[in-house]
N, C-alpha and C positions, 0 to 999 in steps of 0.2 A: 505494498500501500505507499502510496505517496501524496504528499499535501503540496501546496504551493505557497511560498515567502515573499514578500514583496520588497522589491529593492528601488527607492527611487533614484533618478539621475536627474539633478537640477539643469535647467537647459538655460542658454546664455541671456544676461540679464539686458545685452543692447538690442536683441530682437523683442524685446517685452510689447512692442507695439503690435505686431503681428501676433503673438501668441495672444494678446489681449483680445483682437479680434477674433481669434476661433472660439477664445472664451468666450465672448459677447454673443457671437453667432449660434453657439451650440446651447447657449440658455435659453436665447429667442425662441429657437426653432422647439427645442425640447418642452418647453411652457405651452407653447401653441399646440403640438401633439398631444401634449397632456391633458391639456384643458378641454379639446377636441372629444376624447375618449374617456373624458370623467362622468360615467353614466353607469348604472346598476349594470345593465345588459353586457357592456364591455367588460366589468369586474368579474362577472359570471364567465365572459368567454375565455379569458385570459386565465382564470382559474380553472378550467376545464382542459386547457390547453397543455398536453405534456412535451412537446418540442419546445426550442430554444425559443425564448421571448418575441424577436422580431418577427418570426415568423407566423404570427398570429396576424399582421398588419399587412395590408396592400401596401406594395411598396412606394407608390406614387401618389396616392388619394391623399393621405394626410397631409401632403405637401404642396399639394395645388392652389390654393388660395395664397401662400406666400408669395408667389411670382418671382423666385430666386432660382439661380441654377445651384445646386446642390449637388456633389458627386455621390453616386448610388453608394458607394462604401460609406459615405458620411451619413446617407439616410439610412442605411441598415443600421451604422453604432446608434443614433439616434432612437429608432425604434427598439433597439435592445433596452437601451437606457430606461425610455417611457416603459417598455414592458413588464420590467423587472419591478419599476416603482408600483405598476398596477396590480401584479402579484402579491406585493407585498401589502398593499390595503386590501386586497381581496382575503387575505389571511387575518388581518386586524379586523375586517368586518365580520368573520366568523368567529373572532374572539367577542367583538362587541355583540353580536347576537346570542353567545354563550351567557355572558354576564348580565344581560337583561333580565332573564329568570331571577335572580338572586339579587337585585339591585333594591334599597330601602325605599320606601315612599317619599322618602324626604332627601336632602343634600346627604350625601356621604359624608361622614366623619371619622375622624381617625379611627375610631374605634372598631371601622367595620371595613377598614381594609384586610384584616385578618379574617374576620368573617367570610367575607366574599371569598377570599383566597382558600378557605377550608372548604367551601361548598362547590367551588372548580376543581376539586382536586384530581377528577379523572381527565380535566381537560389540562393536562399538564404541559403540553406545548407553550400554550398561549401564555400559561403562568411563567414558566422559566425564561420564555423569550422576552420577558417585561412587557408585552404587550398589555395585560390587566393594569400596572401600574401607570401607564400612558394613559390606557382608557380612562382611570379613575380619577385622574387630573384634569382631563378635560370634562369629562362628564360633570366633576364639580364646578369647573369654571363656567360651563353651560347653564348648571343649576343657579346659578349666582346671577346669571344675565336672564333668563328667561323663567326661573320659578318651578321648574318643572325637568323632567329627564327629555330626551329627545328618542321620537318614534322610530326614528330611521337612523343607519349609519351616514348617509348623506347629509341630514340635518345635523348631526353632529360635528363633521369633518367637510371643511369647506376643499376645494381642489387645488393640493398641493402646488407649490412653486419653488421651482429650481433658483437656489440663490448664487449658485456657481456653475462655471462652464465645464464640470467634469465630462470627459468622451472616454468611454471606455471602446479600444479598437477592436476588430475582429481579428482572430488567428486563422481564419479558413485560408489566407492565400500563403501564408508561410512567412517567415521573418524578411525576406528580400526580394518578393513578390507581392508586396501588399499595395494595395492601392490608394491607402489613406496614410501608412507609416511604413518603412523600410528600417531595418536595422542589423547591424553585424558585428558580432564582438570579434576581436582580435587576441587570442590568448598571448601571443608571443610579444605584444607591444602593449596588452592589457588596457585596449582602447575601445570603446563601443561608437560606432558610426551611425548616426541616424539620419534618416531622410523623412520630412515632416510636410505633408501638404496643408496648407494653410492659405485662407482668403486674402487677397489683396485690398479687398474692401468689405466693409459689413453689410452691404447690399450685392452681392454677386449674382451678376445676370448671364456670365455665359462661362463657357469652360476658361477662357482666358483670364478670369477673374479669380482663379488659382495657382498657386504657386509652388513648386517643391523646392525647399531648402536643406541644405546639408549640415549637419554639426559633427563635430568630433568631441567625445566627452573621455576623460580619462578616469572617470568614477572614484572608488574609494577603497580601502583595504577589504571591508567586509564585503564589498562587492565583487572583488577579485576574488576573495578566497569562498565563497557560495558558489561562484559558478564553476569553480572545479569540481564540484559535487552535483549540480544540475545544469538544466538547459533554461535558457529566456523564452518566455511565452509574451503573445502580444500585451502592448504596455497599455497604461491608462493616462490620459493627458490629463492635469489636474492643476487650478490655481493652488497657490498656498499663501502663508501668511507669515512673514516675520515676526518677532516679538514686538518690533515696533508699530506693526499695524500694516507694513509696506508689504506688496505682492508680488510673488513671483511664481515661475512656473516650471512645472517638473514632469517628467514621464515616469510612473511607478511601474517597475517591470517586476510580473510574478516568474518564481524560479522552482521548477518543480524537484522535490526532494524525498528522498525514500522514506520510509517510518521504519524504526525498530520493531521487531517482534515483540508482542505483549505475553508475558510469564503466565504460564497456567497456574491457578491458584492464589490464594490471599491471604497470607498469614501475619503478614507486616503492614502497617498502613501509616501514613502522614496525614493526622487531621487535622484540618482545619477549622477556624472559627473565625467569622470576619466581627469585630468587635464594635461598637459605637465611638471608642476612644483610642482603638489601636487600629490599624489596617488591617491587620491579620497577625493569629496566633497559632502556633505549628506544634506539635507534639507529635512523636513516633510510638506506637504503641501496637503491641500483637493480638494475637487471637486469645492468648492464654492469660491476659491482664497483665501483662509487663509493659512498663512505660522505658522506652529504651532511649530517651534523650530527655534534656531538660527542654522544658518547654522555650521557644523562639518567639521571641515578638517583634513584628516587623512594622516599623512607624515612618510613615512618610514624612521627612525633616521639614519640607516646606509649606506645611499646613499653615502655618500663622500667618505666611506669606497669602496665602490664597484667601483666607479670611479678609484680609486688607484689600486685596484686588476686587474680592465680592461686595465689600463694603463700595468701594469706588465705583463700580457698576453700577449699584444702586443707586448712588447719589447722582453717577450722571443719568442714568433713565428716569430718575425722577425729574430732573432737569429738563430733558427733552420732554418730559409728560407734560410740563410746564408750560413749554415753548408751543406745542402743538394745541393747546387747549386757548393758549392766547392766539392761535392762528398766525404763529412766527415761525412755521416749519420751513418757510422758504428763505429764510435769514441765513448771514454769513455766521451768525452764532450758533445757529442749530447745526449747522455744516460740521464747523468746528468741535462743538460737542458731542455731535455724531461719531465723527473722525475718533474723537479720544474714547467713545465708547467701543468703538470695532477695536482700538488697540489693546484695552483692557481687556476684552472680551477674547482675543488672540492671545493673550498672555495666560488668562485661565484654561484656556484648552491646551494650552502646552504642557502647564501643571499637570493637567488630569491626564494627559498621556504619558507624562515622565511618571507618575504616581503609579496607573497600572501596570505599565511595563515593568518597571523598578521592583515591584512586589510579587509580579508574576515569575519571574527572574530568580529573586530569592528562594520563593515556595519552591521552585523546580531544583535550583541547586542545594537544597536541603533533601528534599526526596531522592534525588542521584547519590548523594553523600551516605544516607542510610539505607541506602539498595531496599527501599520500601516495594511494596507489591502493587500497591496504589494509592492514588490520593483520594481523601475522605471530605466532602464539606457537607454543611447543613443546606438543606434544598432552599433556593431562592424565595420560593413561596412561602415561606415562613416569616420572611422579613417583615417587622413593623417597627414604628420607631418611637422613641422614648417621649414622654410628654416633656420633659426639662431639656431638648435637646433643640438649639436654633435650628433656621434654615439652611445654612450651610452645613452644617454637621450631618443633618437628615440626606441633604443633596448626596454628601460625600459617600454616605455610608451606603445609600440605596444604589446610584450611578456606579460607584466605584466597587462595589461588591460584584455587580453583574458582569462589568468590564473585565475585572481581574479574574473571574471564573473563567470567562470564556477564553481568555488570553493563557491559562492555566491548561485548559483542556486540549488547546490545540499544540501546546508545547509539548505535554504529557502524551500526546499522541504520536507526535514524533519520536520521542524518546524511549517510547515502548510501555508506557505505564498506563495503569486505567483510573479513569477517575470516574468516581462513585458520588451518590448524594443521598442521605438519610433525611428524613423529616422528624426530627427529635423533639419531644414535649417537656419543657421543664429541665433544659440540659444544663440550666444556671443554678439550679436550685434541689440538684439531686448531688449525693457525695458519691465521687468515683471510687471512693476508698472502702466505705461500707455500705453504700445504697440507700442509704436513710436521706430524708429531705433535711434540707439547711435553709438558710435565708441569707440576703444580700446585705450589706450595709456600706456606709459611705466609704470607709475606710480601714485598714487593721486596726486603727485607734477606736473605732466605734463596735457598738455592739449593738446598737437597736436598728429594727429591720428598715431599710430603705430601697424600694423595688426597683429603682434603678442604680443603687450601689454598685460599687465595682471591687468588692471583695464579698467572699463566701466564706460562711462559717457552717458547719454541720452541726445540726440540734442534737445527733446523738453524743450524751454524755460520756460515754465511753470511748467515743473515736476523737471527737473533737478537730477534727481535721478542717482547716482554713487554707483558704489562698487566692488568688487573683479569680476574679471572675470570668474572664474570657478563657483562662488557662481550664478552670473547671470545666466551661462549655465545650473546648475542645477535648476532653479525657472522654467526656459524655457521648461526643459525635462518633468517637471509636466505639464505646460500649454500646450503641446502638447499632453501628454498623456489624458487628460480630454477634449481637442477639439473632435469635431465630423470629423475632417480630419488628415490629416499628417502634416497640416502646424498650425503656431503658432497663436493659438487663441487671437486675439486682445481684445476680450471682457472679458478677463480671467486676472485678477489684483490681484498682492499679495503683500500684507505687513505681517508684524510679529504682529500677536495677542496671540500669546502663554503666559504662566507665568511661563514655567520651562524651566530648561536649563541641558543638561549632560556635565561633566567635564569629559575626557578620563583619565580611570587610566595608570599609567605606567607599563611598561612590566615585572618589578620584582617582585619575590614570594610575596607575603603578602601586597604588597603595593596597596592601596586604596583610592578611592578618593570619594568625594560628587557626588551624581548623580540624576539628575530628582527631584530637590527640587522644590515644587511650594511656589510662594511669601509668603505664611502665614507659611510656616515650616522653610522658611530661617533662624531663630533665634533657631530653636529645633534640638534636636539630632535624629529626627524621617524621617530624609530623607534617602533615598534608597543609597546604596553603590553599584557601578560597580566594580569589582575586575578582573584584567586580571593577566598576569604572568601565574601563577601555579592555580590560585583562579577559581571560579565557579562564571556565571552568571546565573540567573535563572529567569523564567518569568511565573508569574501568570495572565492567560488569563481574568479574572475578574477585572484586575487593568492595569492602563494605566502606569507600571513602571516595573522596573528589580530590582530584589533583591537577595542577596545571601542567600543560604540554603532553599531553597524550590521552587518548581512551577511545571509546566507540561513539558517543554522543557529546558532542562539544556544545557550550552555550556561551554566545558573545551577548552580552545585554544591552538594551538600548544606549544609544551613543547620542550623548548631550553637548555638543560643541563647547568650549568656555565661552562666557558670556564676551569676553574680549574677541573672540573671533566669531560671533555668532553669525556673519553672512558668508563665513568659509574665504580663507585667505585668497584662494584662486578662484572664488564664483562658481564653484562645479558642485561643490558638496549641498546636501540640502540642509537646512538649517538644524532640523534634529534627523539624525540616522535612526530611526527607529527599526532596526532590524536585529531579529534575535535569530542566532542560527542553532540548529539541532543536524549536525551532520554526521553521516558513518564514513567513519575513516579510520586507517590503522594507525598505532603509535607511533611507526618510523616514519611518517610523513612529515611530523614535526620535527 
């Protein structure tokens, strides 16, 4: 089995006007076709079609009203883009129809989220995909405006609109014979030659209004390394934003890589708990109740900066709203504030991407280091926000959990690890040592019960076990997984039995820390090292260890360029190279 990992190549800044025309024309044409097909009949049709999305449409009719000359391959790419959007909304409409039967008669309040998810347990795909959370937010907003719930999906959902000119190219013609893009990689010189067809005007009327332009790009280290183990597929043209808010353009190339084989049987798992105050808590446990690792807490270090950015975005949004109410949305002041809003929003998106990539990489590195059979996490359908958390905290918890799990799933699949989910009840209030019920309190210094407290205390006087709430929850996720039912197994007790520990490295390039040292190696230099930042973590399946410089599954974390060089010294690398590699390769290749 194989999967595709995406590698972005930044296009030259000096041709931004040409790329801007392609992006603008793509957005304009795609929105026209989407609006024309935004009907229940077309959602039914695209949902029933089993072939590629573009084949659902007539290749000419959707573009007749535009009066433009559009190359046939460009039209096909637009139809594929629109078709995938319609298919997504067909799925979302099915989720809407499922949720209608369990909606309360009044506005959906915080307490109803969990109840709705529990009643929709059988429709797991809608819940785990995030459709229900999105729909609940939309339904709440609709109810605020109209005082009732919508009767149909089209009452709830306006026709979507593309706000960027992303264009997925077709791979039908091969890399050197494409009708919209051609590309060829030279392994000897490590250069990528790209020929791209773009419009010379925003309203092309003839074939002569389109031109081929050629670019030679040098790529970057992760790009060359990954191409040694896979082949490029047809790219996607996409606008992107620097942290300053300025636009640049890139081609994102999928590279097909082989998956490792998944092991039979599950005796040892890495359990996850996505807490409200920590991004992820990790513990390794076995089916006989042994805890083989100390708890690992993975925390995003820039959370406070995200809070500041969120406050700034809210402030700017309030100013924009005030200007709109005052009929001043046409003024220079509005344009300036809107530009600042877009700049801050872009920074938040970069931080979100960095958070989810980094946490997923840390989790998989630990799973490989401890040689587990599977990664187990709490089912996303059990998410519910605490009543005393702010807006940003809930936003971080809900979107980040789902995005992190998705990134862990595809990374684990490449490395040959299973990812399982459980739906535990009361995982933070059941003692993992004796199985008795406990309570949570504010801190180790407090004893009175606090529902959203961060510290657990066992109520069994003979046991007296206590610990971090998220750590307790993680152990209990493992208990549920190894039990024969979906309930907590009270015969399963866990206590730390391992003799090794991992200390996570910092993010900076070249920084290392000791990892997975046994007690006998503690005073020697033979301990394994985990290197993050721009380094590599490698895994040898015959050893329960992670090492640098060899193995069969290699992880390269998301690479964030230093702030001082955010634009790339040569203008050719993307601002953030979000490339995570999992490669099958022999040790001697390093």
